[in-house]
N, C-alpha and C positions, 0 to 999 in steps of 0.2 A: 742607652738603648741597646736592645739585644735582638738579634735576628731570630725569627720564629723557626722552630724545627720544621723540616719538610712535611712530616705527618700532620702537624697542626695546620700548615698552609693548605695542604691538600684537603683536609676535612672542612676547613672554613670556606674554601672556594667551591667545593663540591656541594655543600649545603645550600649555596646560592643557586646552583644550576638545577639540582634535584631537590625540589621542595615538596613533592607529593607523588602519589601513585600515578596520576595522570601524566606527570612529567616523564616518568620512566617509560610508560607505554608510548608516549609521543616520540621520544627519542629513538626507541627501538623500532617503531613502525616506520619512521622516516629513513632509518638505515636500511630496512627491508625494501622500501620503495626505491631507494637509490641503487639497490642491488638488482633491480629489475624483477622483483617478485610479482607474481600474479595471484598468489594465494597466501593469506596471512591468518594465523590462528592465535588468538590472545586468550590465555588461560590464567585465571586468578584463583588464589586460595586465601580465605579469610580477608576478602576485600583487597588482596594484593600485598598485605603486610607480611604474610608467611611465604608466599611464592608468587612470582610473576614470570610467565613463560610466553615468549613471542616466537612463533615458528613460521618460517617462510620457505618458499621454493626458489629463491633467487640464485645468483651466480655462486654464492659461497665465498669464503675467504681463502686465498691461496696459502699454501704451506709456508712460503717464504715470508708472508706478512703476519702470520699468527703471533710471533714473539712480540710484536709492537702493536697489535690490534687494539689493545686497551690502554696503551701508554698515552699520556696527555700530549695533545698537539701533533699526533701522528694521524694523517688522513690521506685518503686516495682521491678526495674530491677536488682540491685545489693544490697548486704548487707555490703560488706567490699571491701577494695582495691584489695584483692587477687582474687575477682570475675572477675576482668578485664581480667585475663588470660583465662577465659572460656566464654567470652562475646559472646552472640548470638543475642543480640538485637541492635537496632539502637541507642536508647537513654540509658543514664546511669547516667547523672549528676544531674537530678532533677531540672533543671533551666529553662526549656522551658516556661511552663505556668507562672511561677513566673516572668520571665523577660518580657513576653508579658503583664502581668497585670500592670507592672510599666510604660508602654508607651502607653497603650490603655485601652478601656473598654472591659471586657471579660464576656461572659455568657456561661455556660457549661450545656448542656442537656444530661443526660445519663440514661441508663436503662440496667440492667443485666438480665440474663435469669430467675433469681429468683424473680425479681421485677414484680409487677403487672402493674404499669404504670411508665412512665418516669418522671423525675423531672428536672426542669430548675433551675440552681444556678447562681446568680449574684455575681461577685467577685469585691473586691475593689483593691486598688493599692498594698496592701501587699499580695494579694492572698487569703484573708479570705472571707468567705461567708457572704454576706450582706442580701440577701433574697433568697427565694426558692418558687416555685409554680409547680403544676403538668403540664404535657405537654402531647401531643397526639402522640409524635414520638415513633417509635418502638425501638427494641433492638439496642444498639450501643451508640456512643457518638457523639454529635454535639457541636463544639466549634465555637462561634461567636465572632469575634474581631471587635470592632467598634472604629472609630476615632483614627486610628493609628498615633502615634507620636503627639498626641494632646498637650503634655507638652514639646515637642521638636520642636519649630516652625522653627528653621533653617533647621533641617533635613527634615521636611515636605515641606519646601520651595524648596528643591532640586528636588521634584517630581512635581513642578509646570508646567514644560514644557511638551507638549504632546509627544515629542520625547523620553524623559526620561521615561515617563509612559509606552509608547509602548515597549520600551526596557525591562522594568521590567516585563511586561506581557509576552513578548517572553521568558524571563528567567524562568518564572513560567511554561510555556508550555514545555520548554526543560527539566525542572526538572521532570515533570509528565511523559514525554516520557522516561526518563531514568528508572524510577521505573516501567513503563509499560513493558519495555524490560526485565528487570531482574526478574520481577514478572509476568509471563504469566497468572497465575490464577487470577490476580487482575483486577477488572473492575474500570476504571477511567473515570471521566468526568470533564471538565473545562467549567464553565459558567461565562460570564462577562456581567453585566448589563442585565441579564435574556436572554442572547443569548448564545447558546451552541457553543463554539469555537472549542473544540476538545474532542473526546471521544474514548475509546478503550474498546472493550468487552473482556470477558474471553476467553482465547485461551489455547491450549494444551502445547506448548513448546516455546522456545526462537525464533525459526525460524518463527513461526506463529506470535509471538509478534513483531518481526522486520517487517514482512509483513504488519501487521495492523498499525504499527507506521510510517514506512518510505515509504511504498508503494511497489508495485510489480516491478517497474522499478529499484529501488535501490537494492532489495533483489535478483534480477535476476543475478547480477554480484558478489554475495558473495558466498563463499564456507565455509563449516564448517571445523574447525581445532581443534586438540586436542594434548595436550602435558602433560606428567606425569613424575614427578621426585620423587623418593622415599626418598632420603636422601640428604638434608632436604626435607620434603614433600612439594611439590608444584604442583598444578594442574592448567593448563591453558586450557581454552575452549573459543570458540568464533567463529565469522564469519568474514572472511577477504576478500578483493577484489581478484578476479581471477588474476593470473599473466598475464600481457600483455593486460588486459582490458583497454578500453578507460578511461583515467583519468578524462574526463569531466563528466562521469556518475558514477565514483567510488570515487570521492573526491569533497570537497567543499572548499571555500575560508576561512571558519571559522570553529572552532573545535566543532560546536554544534552537529555534527553527528558522532563524534568519542567518543564512550562510553567505559570508563574504569571502571571496578568494582573490588574491593578488598573485598572478603568475602561478596558479594552481596551489597556492599555499593558503590554508585557512588562517585568517587574521581577524583582529578586532580593531576597527577603525571608528572612533567616536563621531567624527564629522560626517563620514559617509552614512553611518547608522542614523544620525540625526536627519540628514536629507531624506533618507528612505522613509523614516517615520513621519516626517512633516508632510510630504506629498501624499503618502498613503492615508493619513488621518484627516487631511483637509477635505476629502470627498465625503465625509460623514458629518452630519450635524450633531450626532450624539457625542458628548464629551468623553464617554467611556472608551471610544475608539482611540482617543489621543494617548491613553495610557497603555496601549498594546503594541506589540511588535509584529510586523507583517511576516507571513510565511513566504519566503522567497529565496532565490539563489542568484547571486550576482558574481560574475567572473570577470575580473579586470586583468587584461593582458597588456603589459608595457614592456619596453626593452629592459633587460636586466641591469643595464648601466644607469637607469633612471629610478631605481628603487634600492633602498638600504634596509636589509633585514637584520642587520647586526645591532639592534637596539636593546633588546631584552634577552635574557638567557633562554627563555622558552620560544623566542622567535615568533610570537603571536602578534607583535606590533611592528609595523614597517613605516619607513619614512619615504614618501614619494617626493622626488625632486621637483616635479611639476604638479604640486598638489592642487593648486587653484585650477589648472587646466583639467585635471581629473575630476574635480568636484563639478566644474562647469559641464563636462561631458555627462556625468551622472545626472545632473539636473536636467540637461537637455533630453535625456532618455525618459526621465520621469515626467517631464512636461509633455512630451509626445504621447505618453501613455495616459496620464491623468488630467492633462490640461494645466494651464497656468493658474495657480492659486496663491495670491500674495499673502493670505492669512494663514498659510500652512506652518504654524508654530506649535511646539509642544507645550504642555501645561506650564512648564517653568517660565516660558516667554509669553504667556497668554496676555498679560497686561500690556506688554510692549506691542504685540500684534494688534490688539484691539484699538490702540490709540493711533497706530501708524496707517492701517489699511482698513477700508470697509470690507465686509464679508460678502463676497459674491454668492448668489444663490445657485448658480449653475455655471458650467464652462462657457456658455454663451455670454452671460453677463461679464465673466472675466475677460472674454475676448473683446467685448464691447469697450470695457474700460481700457484694455490694453491698446485697442485700435484708436480710441479717442486720444489717449496720451501720446501715441506715436504720431497721429495727425497733427497734434499741437506742436510737438517737437519739430516736425518737418516744416511747419509753417513759420514757427518763431525763429528758426535758425536759417539764415540764407545759405545758398550753396557756396558762395565765396566768403562766408563769414569766418569766425574763429574756428580753428581746427580742434578736433577732439583730443582729449588727453591720451597719454600713452596707454593707460589702463583700458580705456574704451576702445582704442584702436586694436590692442592685442586681443581683447575679448571678441570684437567683431571678426578679426582674422581667424581666431580659433573656431568661432561658431560657423563661419562660412565654409570651413574645410571639413565639417563634420556632417554625417548623414545618419539619421536614425530611422529605423523601420519597425513598425508594429502594425500589421494589417488590421488586427481586431480593434486595436485602440483607435486607429485612424477612422475606421468605419463607425465606431461608437461616437466619435466627436463630430464627424460629418453629418451623421443622421440627426443631430440635434441642431443643425443650422437651418433657419428658414430659407425659403427659396429666394426671397428678395435680398438675402445677404450673401449668397454664394459668390456673386460677382465681386464682392468686396473682400473675400477671404484670400488675400494675397500676402498676408503677414508672414514673414519668414523669421527665423530665429535671430537674425541680426537685429531686427526691430525690437524683438522681445528683450534681448540683452541690453539694448539701449534704454528700454523702459526700466529695467531693473537697476542699472548702474547709474543713470543720470539723476542727480538730486532734483527735487521739485523746487521750482522757482516761485517766489512770493510777490512778483511784480504785478501791477494792476492789469497789464495785458494778459498775464498768466491766469489771473482770476476770471477775467472775462471769457477767455478761451475755455476754462474749466466749466463755466456755466453753460456755454454753448455745447460743449461735448456732452455735458450731463443731460441737456435737453435732447440731443441726438440719441443718447442711450435710451432715454425714457420712451422715445418714439419707436425704436426697434425692439425694445425688450418685451418679451412675451412671458407673462407669469403663469404659473400653473392654475391659479384661481380664474384668470380671464379665459384660459383655454377651456376649463371645465364648464364655465358659464356660457361659452359660445360667443364671447365678445372679443376674442383675440384678433380676429381678422375683420377688418372694416372695409366698407366700400370707399374707394378713393374719391368718388364724386359726392356722394351724399353724407359720408361719414358714419352711416349706420352699419351695425354688424351684418356680415354676410349671412344670407339665409340659404337653406338647402334648396336644391333644384326642385321645382314644381312641374309636374307633368300635366299639361292642359288637355281636357277632354274635348274632342271635336263636337260641334253642335249638330244635333239631329233635327232634320227638317220635319218629319212626320211624327211629331210628339205633341200631344194635347196638353201636357202638364206645363204650367207656367214656370219660368226660371226661378221665381221666388219660392214657390212651393217645392220645386226640385231641390233647391239649396237647403231649405229647412228639413226636408225629409232625409237628405244625405248627411246633414250635420247631426240629426237626431239618431241616425243609425250608427251603431258601434262598429268601428273598423276592426276586422279580425286579422290576425297574423298567424299564418300556418306554422310558424316556428315557435312562437311564445304561447299560443293558445291551443288547447286540445279540444277535441270533440267531446260533447257531454255524454256521459255514460252513467247509468243508474247503479250506484254502489251502496253498500251498507253505511259508508261515510255520509252520503247525501240523505239517506233515509232518516238519520237521527240528527236533523238540523245542522248538517255540515260540520259535525264534531266527531273527533276520533273517540270511539267507545270500545273498551275492551270487553269481550264476552265473559260472562261469569264462569268461574272454574268449577268443575265437578269435584266431588270428594276424591275420585281416583286420580284426577290431574294434580290436585294439591299433594296427595301422597307421593305420586311419581316425581314431582318437583323436589321434594325433600329427600326421598330415598335415593335418587340418582346421585346426589352429592356424596352420600354415605358409601354407596357402592364404589364410586370412583376413588374415594379416599382409601378404601380397603384394598381394591384391586386397580391400581393405576393403569395397568396394561390390558384391562378387559375390553373386549370388542363390544359393538353396539348390540349384537345379538345376546351376548352374555349378560349385559346390563339389563336388557328387557326381560330375560328369563329370571334374573335375580329379583327384579322389582315385582314380577308376576307372582313368584313364590312368596315374597314377603307380604304382598297384599292378601294372598290366600290364608296365610298363617297369622294374620293380624287379629288381635283380640277384639271382642265386641265393643268394649268401652273405648278403645283407641279408634275404632272405626267411627263411633259416634262423634268423637272430637272432630274428625275430618268432615263429617256431615254438617256439624255446626259451623265450621269454617266456611264450607261451601254455601251454607244458608246466609251467612253474613255477606259473602261476596255477591250473592243474588240480590239481597236487599240494597246494598250499596249501588249496584248497577241500576236497579229500578229507580232509586232516588235521582241518580244522575240523568236518567232518561226523562223523568218527569220535569226536572229542572230545565233541561235543554228544550223540551217541548213547550214549556211555559214562556221561555224567552223568545221563542220564534226562530225561524231559520236565519242563519247568518250568511251574508253575501260572501261568495267564494273569493272575490277580489279584494275584500277589505280585511286587514289584519288588525290585531289588537294594538292598543297604544304602546304597550310595553315592547312589542316587536318592532315598532317604528313604521314609518310610512313606506309602502312599497313603491319602488321606482317604476314609473310608467314605461311601458314598452313603446319604442318609436313607431310612429305612424308608418304603415306599409302601403305602398302603391301597387302591390301585387295584383289585386283585383282589377284595378284600372288597366294595368299592362295586359292581363289576360283578356279583357274585353277588347282592347285595341288590336291585339295580334290574333284574336280568335276570328276576326272578320276576314282574314286572309284566306283565300281558297286553299284547301288542303288537297294534296294529291291522293287520289283514290288508290287504295292498295288492291292489286289484283288477287283474286282468290287463287291460292296455290293449287296445283294439279294434284288430284288424289293419288296417294301412293299405292303402288300395286300390292295387293294382298292375296293370300291363298289360304283357304280353310284347311285345317289339319284335323284329323280324327283324334279325339281325346276321350279317355275313359277315366272317370273319377275313381271307379272301383280298382282299376289297374294301378293308378297312381297311389291309392291308399295301401294296396298290397306291397308295392315296391318300397314305400316308406317304412312299413312294418318290418320288411326283410332287412333294410339298412339299419334300423334301430336295434334289431336283434343281433346283427353282426357287430355293432359298435357298443354293445352293452358292457363288454369287459373293459376295465380301466386300462389305458395304455401304460406299458411298462417302459422303464428307462427314462433318460432325460431327453426332452424334445424342445428345440428352440421355437419360441413364438415370435418375438420381435425385439428390436433394440430400442432402448430409451436414449435418444441422442443427447439429451441434456445432462444425463448422469453417466454416460459411457457404460451402461449396464445393460443386461439382457434379461428379458422375461422368458422363463422356461417352464415347462410342464413336467412334473415328476409324479406320474400316476394321476391322482386326483388333486394334487396340490399344485397351486400356481406359485412359483417362487421367483426371486430376483437374484441373478447371478452377477458377481463381480469377477470378470475374467482376469483382471490384473492380480488379484489375490491368488488365483489359481496358478498363474504364471510365476508369481513370486515364490510360492511353495515348491513348484516343480524345479525352478532354478536352484533353490536352496538344497533340495534333495540331490540334484545332480552334482552340485559343488561339493556336498558332503561326501559323496561316493567317489567322485572321479578327480576332483581338483588336486593338483600337485603344486604346493607352494615353492617358488624358486628360492634356492638357498644361495646366499652370498658368502664368499670366503671370508673367514675371520683372520685378522692380522696376527692375533695371538690366540691360538686354540685354547679351548676351555678343558681343563683336566677333569675327568670324572672319577670319583672315588665312591666307596661304599657310604661314606658319610653324606656326600652331596646327593646321591641317588636315593637315600633312605634306608639302606641296609644291604646286606650281602645277597638276600634273596632277589632284590631288584637288579643287582649287578648280574646275577646268574640268569635272570629272565632276559636281560638285554643281550647277554652273550649267546643265548640260545636262539636268537633270531637269525633270519636268513642273511647270508653274507655273499659278497662277490668272491671271485677267485683271488687267492692271495697273491701279493706281489713278490718280487725276488727276496726282499728282506723279511717276508712272512707276514707283513701287515696287510690287513683286509678292511674294506669298507662295507658297512651294512647296507644291504639292498632291500631289506624288508619294506614293503609299501607302507606299513603303519608308521615307519619313521620318515621315509623319504617324502611321503605325501604331506606330512606336517612340517616340512622344511628343515629337517635335521639330517646332517651328514656326519656320521660317527665313524671313527677309525679305531680299529682294534689291532694292537701290537702284542702278539702272544709272548708268553714267557715260560720258563721251565715250570714254575708253580703258579697258582692263582694269585699269589701275592705279587709276583713279578709281572703280571698281566697289566697292560697299559691301555686305558680308554681315554679318548679325547674327542671333543666336538670341533670339527674343522670348518664347518660352514653352517649357517643358520638363516632362516627366512628373515628378510629385513622389511617385508611389507606388513607384518603384524607387529604392532607396537609392544615393546617390553617382553618379547618372547625370550625365554631363558631356560635354565636347567630345571626349574620347578615344573615347567610344562612337559619336559621329557619325563620327569617323575610321574606326572599325571597319566602319560601314555602307558608307562610300565605298570602303574596301578590298575588300569583297565585290563591290561593283558594278564596280570598276575591274579587278580581277585575276581574280575568279571568275565574272565575267559574270552576276551574280545578277540575275534578273528578277522574282522573286516576293518577297513579304514574308517568307515563311518562310526563305528563303535569306539574308536581310539582317538577321536578328535578332542584336543584340549579345549577348555572353555574360551580361551583367547582366540584360538583359531575358529571356533564355532561362531563367535561374535563377529569376527572379521568376514567370514563367509556370509553371514546374514546381511551385513552391510553391502557386500558385493552383489548379493541377490536382489536387494532393494534397488541398488544402482542400475543393474541391468534391466530390471522390470520397468523402471522409469524411462528407459530409452525406447520402450515399445511404442508403436503408433497409438494415438489416442482413439481413433475409430478403427476397430477391428472388423474385418469382414465376417460374413456368416460362416464361410469355410474355415477361417482361422479359429473361430469360437468352437466349431464342431470338433476340430482337431485338438483344441485345448481340453474339451470335455472328454474326448477319447483317451488322451494321455492321462487325465486325472483318474479315470476309472482303471486304467491299466497300471499306472505307477503308484498311485496312492491307495487304491482299493477301498477297503472298508475302514480305513483309518479316520481319525478325527479330521474332518474337512475344515481346517482353519489355516490362516496364513501365518507368517512368522510372528506377527504381533498378537495372535490369538483371536483374530476376527474371522467369522465364518464366511465361507464362500457363498452360501445360499441363504437368502432371507425369505422366510415364509410370508406370503401375502394373504392367500385365502384358499379355501377348498372349493373345487368345482363340483356341483351336484351332477350325478349320473342318471339316477332314476327320477321318476315324476314325484315320488314321495319325498325325496330329498329336496327337490325344488320347492314343493309346498311347505316343507318344514322350514326352509330358509326364508321364504317370503311370508310365513304365517304372521298375521298381525298380533299385536299384544292384546290378549283378552284379560281384562281386569274386572 
């Protein structure tokens, strides 16, 4: 036997820890979370096979720790094995970076709060530093993984298919969603091939995180639940589907939206998942719900000493020391939410559940069965009889110390309890646990008690069919179904009609209901035998119906007025033979209408209250006692209302001629169209303003205007802060693009020289773009020395090529201002800053603020193209307002065909 080389051992062990792209992302994200990061960006190229970059704003890696940061089994999380009992971090083995280095090329850029600049380290296969150089990134750590599985071609070949790569990308997104839910204060972003696939901003709580991750449609059917157990200590929190909600909106066909966390760690636990699916699916009679996974979040908090996370390399499976207790607590929470359902089994166990337990039709029936069995167990076992087993005793003790709360679920269960059973609802979880754990006895006494309990259940059980028929509630004396309350009419003394004739006349008279019956009104529907008849179409109407679709197909943005004008012109220019075709069609319509009218008249009138057999029998409206109540209470004397005192009035002289003259004078003064932009009113739902620009009524988006004004001000005045470089960048004719670029740089404005003759450039075209350039003169131009000593670190990847872009604008475009010399990277950065600042504005702007915004728009933007950064216009045209009477008539002119 021979010992394997260290490189082979390292590769074999690393290939067990790092098996896919999602493993790399998971290890790096957990390192960022352990470093206290509040913002994490994950960028992938070619599904992560070419490049994986995870950037955070955490504490960073100290300079003294960088030589061993990727060496195996070096970690800052724990110091000894006993620390696992108090583990509060995601990582603890010290194998992540070392395993990644063995299967890929790794570069780490980090900066702590004490460091002046960040440093980029390049690592080799063993995790040792090969080279280092300064970087422009801010505080935090950025890990770049290139050429994943470069030395494992078979594993890289597994990701050759597009389907496999898309599945891996979906797993990465699901992983980020899990951390986004459990860490509401965390900002996450996933980018693939420079396209943002998914992102989540910082929120306040788990509910807001679920809303941002799953959407409002999914969170609308979730309710918060809480369960706490003291001994042993277990805390359950989460959001579960509402009882009875539609399973198509609260579940999916795969488990990607069922989130289970143990001590804030996303895990996969088969037994807990089985419990969740069982109790969720048991409330639906449809078998399709049993094959689905509920959309929920379950957070289990236990002491770190009672959980073992060191089972698998990816740490997605955990071992609970008190597993049975945890499962019991989860089941208690589910029972309090969905009720006790003994047949809650998945399809794989369907045959077992159907033989073992009957299927209850409702939570009430389940309660009745549970109550009957508990009453039997209490009667059959005397108080001083044999003691319970240790398992039963422990289960009772655990259940007695736990308390679960779900207000919505409790209300839902209580609302389904009849009034005569409320006094018997004293069943606690101890009795339910005894029902579950104790085996059924087959003694003759047990069978007799079962028959008696079944009889009791049948007496109190109320089925939906009996309730709908009105036979659910019976009179305890007569045994007949309870009848509605009948209001008896008092007998009238002075009435000559006998009681028999009175009852016959009242029974023959149809009872009217003011809600369900409407007063009769003569309509065209009643005139043609109570049948809906469509009026015959004229030739013009048929042509308009066909031509409208053609006009809309040619001009989708045409207004109603344009469509009417176009149809009118087409009808005028229509040929004679085509017009005859439409007249023939109209003639056929008229003949068909006459035939239907004759047929309806021959059949006779149809009673309004009777429907056809195909539509089914109409449900009768309930009898109303409204008329009888009106007669009873109308006899009461009503208070006479006093006539109000007449209001004082005074006649005023009025001249119609003078009023007409005054109106003509006002109309002549306002005949000219108003100039400039005038505010009309605000649309609260859209945060937009309706303004009047001359005769045009337009919609203004003030946020787009503020965005453009901010961007213009940043382009002109913003100065990017320059951070000092540890190693200055030398500038030569080759790096700048030629000698003419060097001369253009040297001709820019400089500060007063220092004692050694060196001077810094003070030209605002350089300083505002974040460049601090130093010039050391020489005897000749060849001895002249130029170097960049500081550069802006807020703009990603800013470099010498951006300085060359500034010099190109100065040399070829004769740029004199800072705005004309902005490089493309700086412009894009300032655009993002303008958008960020615009989003911080209040949602509801006052009228004075909008007026000030319009004034600044006219002063600063002038007649330029009024669009925002993204090319969207400030103003959206709505309609034109007519001024003269002729314009009003032209606008309201009917279509003459």
